[in-house]
PyMOL commands that place a pseudoatom at each C-alpha (Angstrom):
pseudoatom trace, name=CA, resn=UNK, resi=1, chain=A, elem=C, hetatm=0, pos=[8.199, -12.400, -5.108]
pseudoatom trace, name=CA, resn=UNK, resi=2, chain=A, elem=C, hetatm=0, pos=[6.091, -11.873, -2.175]
pseudoatom trace, name=CA, resn=UNK, resi=3, chain=A, elem=C, hetatm=0, pos=[3.270, -9.318, -2.441]
pseudoatom trace, name=CA, resn=UNK, resi=4, chain=A, elem=C, hetatm=0, pos=[5.117, -6.987, 0.080]
pseudoatom trace, name=CA, resn=UNK, resi=5, chain=A, elem=C, hetatm=0, pos=[8.141, -6.742, -1.712]
pseudoatom trace, name=CA, resn=UNK, resi=6, chain=A, elem=C, hetatm=0, pos=[5.873, -6.123, -4.927]
pseudoatom trace, name=CA, resn=UNK, resi=7, chain=A, elem=C, hetatm=0, pos=[4.560, -2.839, -3.815]
pseudoatom trace, name=CA, resn=UNK, resi=8, chain=A, elem=C, hetatm=0, pos=[7.632, -2.416, -1.956]
pseudoatom trace, name=CA, resn=UNK, resi=9, chain=A, elem=C, hetatm=0, pos=[9.831, -2.206, -4.972]
pseudoatom trace, name=CA, resn=UNK, resi=10, chain=A, elem=C, hetatm=0, pos=[6.801, -0.635, -6.946]
pseudoatom trace, name=CA, resn=UNK, resi=11, chain=A, elem=C, hetatm=0, pos=[6.500, 2.204, -4.617]
pseudoatom trace, name=CA, resn=UNK, resi=12, chain=A, elem=C, hetatm=0, pos=[10.161, 2.531, -4.585]
pseudoatom trace, name=CA, resn=UNK, resi=13, chain=A, elem=C, hetatm=0, pos=[10.874, 2.719, -7.761]
pseudoatom trace, name=CA, resn=UNK, resi=14, chain=A, elem=C, hetatm=0, pos=[7.868, 4.637, -9.487]
pseudoatom trace, name=CA, resn=UNK, resi=15, chain=A, elem=C, hetatm=0, pos=[7.383, 6.880, -6.937]
pseudoatom trace, name=CA, resn=UNK, resi=16, chain=A, elem=C, hetatm=0, pos=[10.749, 8.074, -6.459]
pseudoatom trace, name=CA, resn=UNK, resi=17, chain=A, elem=C, hetatm=0, pos=[10.045, 7.005, -2.478]
pseudoatom trace, name=CA, resn=UNK, resi=18, chain=A, elem=C, hetatm=0, pos=[12.743, 5.653, -0.480]
pseudoatom trace, name=CA, resn=UNK, resi=19, chain=A, elem=C, hetatm=0, pos=[11.426, 4.783, 3.391]
pseudoatom trace, name=CA, resn=UNK, resi=20, chain=A, elem=C, hetatm=0, pos=[8.598, 2.410, 2.940]
pseudoatom trace, name=CA, resn=UNK, resi=21, chain=A, elem=C, hetatm=0, pos=[7.233, -0.152, 4.824]
pseudoatom trace, name=CA, resn=UNK, resi=22, chain=A, elem=C, hetatm=0, pos=[4.832, -2.137, 4.048]
pseudoatom trace, name=CA, resn=UNK, resi=23, chain=A, elem=C, hetatm=0, pos=[2.784, -4.768, 6.129]
pseudoatom trace, name=CA, resn=UNK, resi=24, chain=A, elem=C, hetatm=0, pos=[0.329, -8.231, 5.212]
pseudoatom trace, name=CA, resn=UNK, resi=25, chain=A, elem=C, hetatm=0, pos=[-2.956, -7.508, 7.100]
pseudoatom trace, name=CA, resn=UNK, resi=26, chain=A, elem=C, hetatm=0, pos=[-4.877, -10.653, 5.656]
pseudoatom trace, name=CA, resn=UNK, resi=27, chain=A, elem=C, hetatm=0, pos=[-4.557, -12.567, 8.520]
pseudoatom trace, name=CA, resn=UNK, resi=28, chain=A, elem=C, hetatm=0, pos=[-6.320, -10.108, 10.392]
pseudoatom trace, name=CA, resn=UNK, resi=29, chain=A, elem=C, hetatm=0, pos=[-9.265, -10.705, 8.178]
pseudoatom trace, name=CA, resn=UNK, resi=30, chain=A, elem=C, hetatm=0, pos=[-9.507, -13.634, 6.981]
pseudoatom trace, name=CA, resn=UNK, resi=31, chain=A, elem=C, hetatm=0, pos=[-12.909, -14.710, 9.243]
pseudoatom trace, name=CA, resn=UNK, resi=32, chain=A, elem=C, hetatm=0, pos=[-14.838, -11.549, 7.786]
pseudoatom trace, name=CA, resn=UNK, resi=33, chain=A, elem=C, hetatm=0, pos=[-16.795, -12.864, 4.461]
pseudoatom trace, name=CA, resn=UNK, resi=34, chain=A, elem=C, hetatm=0, pos=[-16.187, -9.738, 2.422]
pseudoatom trace, name=CA, resn=UNK, resi=35, chain=A, elem=C, hetatm=0, pos=[-11.934, -11.037, 2.330]
pseudoatom trace, name=CA, resn=UNK, resi=36, chain=A, elem=C, hetatm=0, pos=[-11.010, -12.921, -0.643]
pseudoatom trace, name=CA, resn=UNK, resi=37, chain=A, elem=C, hetatm=0, pos=[-9.235, -15.388, 1.987]
pseudoatom trace, name=CA, resn=UNK, resi=38, chain=A, elem=C, hetatm=0, pos=[-5.843, -15.198, -0.351]
pseudoatom trace, name=CA, resn=UNK, resi=39, chain=A, elem=C, hetatm=0, pos=[-3.248, -13.965, 2.166]
pseudoatom trace, name=CA, resn=UNK, resi=40, chain=A, elem=C, hetatm=0, pos=[-2.489, -11.691, -0.412]
pseudoatom trace, name=CA, resn=UNK, resi=41, chain=A, elem=C, hetatm=0, pos=[-5.475, -9.212, 0.631]
pseudoatom trace, name=CA, resn=UNK, resi=42, chain=A, elem=C, hetatm=0, pos=[-5.104, -6.915, 3.395]
pseudoatom trace, name=CA, resn=UNK, resi=43, chain=A, elem=C, hetatm=0, pos=[-2.090, -4.400, 3.821]
pseudoatom trace, name=CA, resn=UNK, resi=44, chain=A, elem=C, hetatm=0, pos=[-0.386, -1.094, 5.731]
pseudoatom trace, name=CA, resn=UNK, resi=45, chain=A, elem=C, hetatm=0, pos=[1.760, 0.734, 3.897]
pseudoatom trace, name=CA, resn=UNK, resi=46, chain=A, elem=C, hetatm=0, pos=[4.032, 3.333, 6.362]
pseudoatom trace, name=CA, resn=UNK, resi=47, chain=A, elem=C, hetatm=0, pos=[5.607, 6.019, 4.816]
pseudoatom trace, name=CA, resn=UNK, resi=48, chain=A, elem=C, hetatm=0, pos=[8.491, 9.006, 5.300]
pseudoatom trace, name=CA, resn=UNK, resi=49, chain=A, elem=C, hetatm=0, pos=[8.281, 11.112, 2.599]
pseudoatom trace, name=CA, resn=UNK, resi=50, chain=A, elem=C, hetatm=0, pos=[7.907, 14.672, 3.264]
pseudoatom trace, name=CA, resn=UNK, resi=51, chain=A, elem=C, hetatm=0, pos=[6.919, 15.378, -0.837]
pseudoatom trace, name=CA, resn=UNK, resi=52, chain=A, elem=C, hetatm=0, pos=[4.181, 13.259, -0.500]
pseudoatom trace, name=CA, resn=UNK, resi=53, chain=A, elem=C, hetatm=0, pos=[3.419, 14.340, 3.387]
pseudoatom trace, name=CA, resn=UNK, resi=54, chain=A, elem=C, hetatm=0, pos=[3.087, 17.783, 2.161]
pseudoatom trace, name=CA, resn=UNK, resi=55, chain=A, elem=C, hetatm=0, pos=[-0.348, 17.018, -0.428]
pseudoatom trace, name=CA, resn=UNK, resi=56, chain=A, elem=C, hetatm=0, pos=[-3.352, 16.877, 0.654]
pseudoatom trace, name=CA, resn=UNK, resi=57, chain=A, elem=C, hetatm=0, pos=[-4.523, 13.547, 1.587]
pseudoatom trace, name=CA, resn=UNK, resi=58, chain=A, elem=C, hetatm=0, pos=[-6.639, 12.715, -1.026]
pseudoatom trace, name=CA, resn=UNK, resi=59, chain=A, elem=C, hetatm=0, pos=[-3.827, 13.781, -3.273]
pseudoatom trace, name=CA, resn=UNK, resi=60, chain=A, elem=C, hetatm=0, pos=[-0.755, 12.001, -1.291]
pseudoatom trace, name=CA, resn=UNK, resi=61, chain=A, elem=C, hetatm=0, pos=[-3.553, 8.414, -2.009]
pseudoatom trace, name=CA, resn=UNK, resi=62, chain=A, elem=C, hetatm=0, pos=[-4.122, 9.362, -5.825]
pseudoatom trace, name=CA, resn=UNK, resi=63, chain=A, elem=C, hetatm=0, pos=[-0.790, 8.769, -6.581]
pseudoatom trace, name=CA, resn=UNK, resi=64, chain=A, elem=C, hetatm=0, pos=[-0.881, 5.931, -4.659]
pseudoatom trace, name=CA, resn=UNK, resi=65, chain=A, elem=C, hetatm=0, pos=[-3.509, 3.932, -5.645]
pseudoatom trace, name=CA, resn=UNK, resi=66, chain=A, elem=C, hetatm=0, pos=[-2.502, 4.777, -9.281]
pseudoatom trace, name=CA, resn=UNK, resi=67, chain=A, elem=C, hetatm=0, pos=[1.198, 3.208, -8.257]
pseudoatom trace, name=CA, resn=UNK, resi=68, chain=A, elem=C, hetatm=0, pos=[-0.629, 0.127, -7.401]
pseudoatom trace, name=CA, resn=UNK, resi=69, chain=A, elem=C, hetatm=0, pos=[-3.657, 0.403, -10.235]
pseudoatom trace, name=CA, resn=UNK, resi=70, chain=A, elem=C, hetatm=0, pos=[-2.716, -3.411, -11.549]
pseudoatom trace, name=CA, resn=UNK, resi=71, chain=A, elem=C, hetatm=0, pos=[-2.164, -4.655, -7.879]
pseudoatom trace, name=CA, resn=UNK, resi=72, chain=A, elem=C, hetatm=0, pos=[-6.061, -3.185, -6.653]
pseudoatom trace, name=CA, resn=UNK, resi=73, chain=A, elem=C, hetatm=0, pos=[-7.141, -4.686, -9.044]
pseudoatom trace, name=CA, resn=UNK, resi=74, chain=A, elem=C, hetatm=0, pos=[-5.414, -8.056, -8.981]
pseudoatom trace, name=CA, resn=UNK, resi=75, chain=A, elem=C, hetatm=0, pos=[-5.624, -8.473, -4.759]
pseudoatom trace, name=CA, resn=UNK, resi=76, chain=A, elem=C, hetatm=0, pos=[-5.373, -6.125, -2.773]
pseudoatom trace, name=CA, resn=UNK, resi=77, chain=A, elem=C, hetatm=0, pos=[-8.625, -5.509, -1.212]
pseudoatom trace, name=CA, resn=UNK, resi=78, chain=A, elem=C, hetatm=0, pos=[-7.881, -3.231, 1.592]
pseudoatom trace, name=CA, resn=UNK, resi=79, chain=A, elem=C, hetatm=0, pos=[-5.187, -0.598, 2.201]
pseudoatom trace, name=CA, resn=UNK, resi=80, chain=A, elem=C, hetatm=0, pos=[-4.412, 0.987, 5.024]
pseudoatom trace, name=CA, resn=UNK, resi=81, chain=A, elem=C, hetatm=0, pos=[-2.082, 4.181, 4.038]
pseudoatom trace, name=CA, resn=UNK, resi=82, chain=A, elem=C, hetatm=0, pos=[0.402, 6.383, 6.633]
pseudoatom trace, name=CA, resn=UNK, resi=83, chain=A, elem=C, hetatm=0, pos=[2.586, 9.173, 5.448]
pseudoatom trace, name=CA, resn=UNK, resi=84, chain=A, elem=C, hetatm=0, pos=[4.515, 10.978, 8.076]
pseudoatom trace, name=CA, resn=UNK, resi=85, chain=A, elem=C, hetatm=0, pos=[7.073, 13.286, 7.003]
pseudoatom trace, name=CA, resn=UNK, resi=86, chain=A, elem=C, hetatm=0, pos=[10.293, 12.227, 6.892]
for i in range(1, 86): cmd.bond("trace and resi %d" % i, "trace and resi %d" % (i + 1))
show_as sticks, trace
zoom trace
C-alpha cells in the first residue's frame, strides 16, 4: 500500500471521514536541503467535512495530527491541510 492510500484510509477509518484526497507533493521539495528525499515526505490533504470545518483550525489540525502521529514520526516531513465544508 502506498503512503497516500495509507494516510487516506487512516483518516477515513479513525476520524470517520467520508471525503478525503491525499496528494503526494514530495517531488516539489526534493531539492530542499531539509527534505529527506524519500519520495514520501510532503503531502497535501483535502478534507470535505462539515463537522471538522466547524472546529477551530487548531482543533481540526490537532485531530488530524493525532490520527497520523505514527506517520508524522516516521516519514511525513510536511503536511498541508485544507478543510472544506461539505
